[in-house]
C-alpha angles and dihedrals in degrees: 000000000000090000091053091048090052091050092053091045101046103024102048093127092049091049089050091055090046090052095050089044089055091052091047093050090049089052090048094048103042109022110027117104116206090231092061097092100172093047090048093052095045095047093046092048092047091051091053091051091048092048091052091049093048091054093043099045096040090070085229089294097174100204096053092049092050091051091048092049093052093042093052090053095047090055088070094051098107098031124110107227110263102188101047137039097195092102091073089064091045090056091044093053093046093051091047090058091047088055090053095253124132106237091203093064101054138048118215087241091061089064107033097044088054093050095253124137108192097174138032115279089010095153093048092048091046092052092047099050095057132229097284094059094037093055097050135067117253117270098191114119123236102268088049087053089051089057089052090051094049090047090057094053098083109115106246094060093213126136089251093052090051090050090051091049094051091043092056089054091052092047090050089051091052090052088052090051089051091052099046093033091057092047092048092049089052091050090051089049091241125136107279092215089072088084088073091068081072103031096046095035107123090215090059094045094048099041097043109028095024102040096028101237115163096214082102091065091046091049092049091055092044093053091045089051092051090049091052090047091053089047090058094250093120097155092057088043087060092051093049092045088053088053089052089052088049090059095046125358093226098101089060089081091057096060098092089055091070091069098099093039089069102025108072121174093238093049104032099148094041090047094051090049091052091047091052091049090047092052091043091054090051095047095046093046092050091048091050091051092050093042098090089061098038123134135124088256089055092052091050095047096043096048091048093050094049090047091055090068090064101040109027113026127071131177137145093351126159118191091023092058090053091050090046091057090049088051091051090050094050103038106011091237139095102257096196091131090062100033091046089061096045097049095059088053089055089049090052090051090052090049092050093047093052091042099054107020097042110064102225094185095134126057092239091056092043093052092047090052092048088051093050093045093053091044090055090046090056093045089054097041125110090214127041112172114189095249090059087079092069092093092050093050095052094045092049092066089066092051138048093249115117101177093092090057091050090047091051086060101043093043086085086080088071089062089063086062088052087057091054091048089053090060132060089277103083097184126098120240099251092191089064092044089049091052091050093052095040088062095042096045092046093056092040092053091047096048101037105032113017096042090049092049092049090057094053 
């Protein structure tokens, strides 16, 4: 009781900001319509200001920030996501598995357009997920599918109960990220309160807990894996990293970056042997997790669906949009089929350069390289949905780079393009996209290039 009294006495300003943040999150979760652009921008901006003030005025009082972080997430518990419709497909996939059907072998269209309803509320879920999702095979890896199944196990069997179930998983994952993130910061001799730039970040709360994106689960496993790696438990780190890959495939691109962590000059042969074992553990674990769904048809469907992201879809891109305009000028056509194949090659070259020419033999260097690799991947992508930034934001707390935090704020501009896409005008507002990337590229160039040059 004395502790509570002291909090009320000495942290009144912090409590005030927590209270108005609660009211703002409630407004965001239960009243905001995705078509209300001005309200969206103002609320989002206000929440960033409040989060900054909570961290600043709390004096880095750990307990109060943890309570605030959990409270903000619980406020969304009974809300249907209002900025994303992906959760309808998540529920669909989970219910397919519960009915004994392999979600990788069927599209929702293949059932509904033939008058078949394989799961409860099939028509409602089909209508909610939209035509793009309904016409394609699922691209969510097996541990992500497990989350969908668990989310569907709550008794009532309604869409809301499935949302609540999945939301509780994402909240638990964020608490796990808080736990291992704090421990990892302490091991790296960095201020442990840095983790709150992730945990209290409104972007993270809204995109993960609010909009039900499972990047939060992937990130939790990634941070846990890095913690185990730093603790010398590299075999278990491989298992957990494989689990992260089995939620989202993103960490696959980071694997070459571990080369110098294992391969030391003084122990070259031993290091290479360890690296091979590390990769083998990851590959075997991933194969085992995919095994229950395996068939040649699965491989064909899954590879096609993943490939679509590079050659068919485009949203909130940067460098790709510039190249697309050049393509229009030269040929009069959208050359995404060609550009979408070239850009991944450039990403691979960046990964290889940072893997073998940047000695990632400390965890700080390794995390910085992972951050830069994924940044370049997003810069070169044809599609950058807001929740893709989750990985950048969490990695940034272990580095001195601030551009991911700035990007997590200005990414809201991409939602204004969502609004346009939701109307009869199907084109994005490239002025808004240009403004977003002008800010991000400016800070990126300053932090990554100009600062480094000034030190040499």
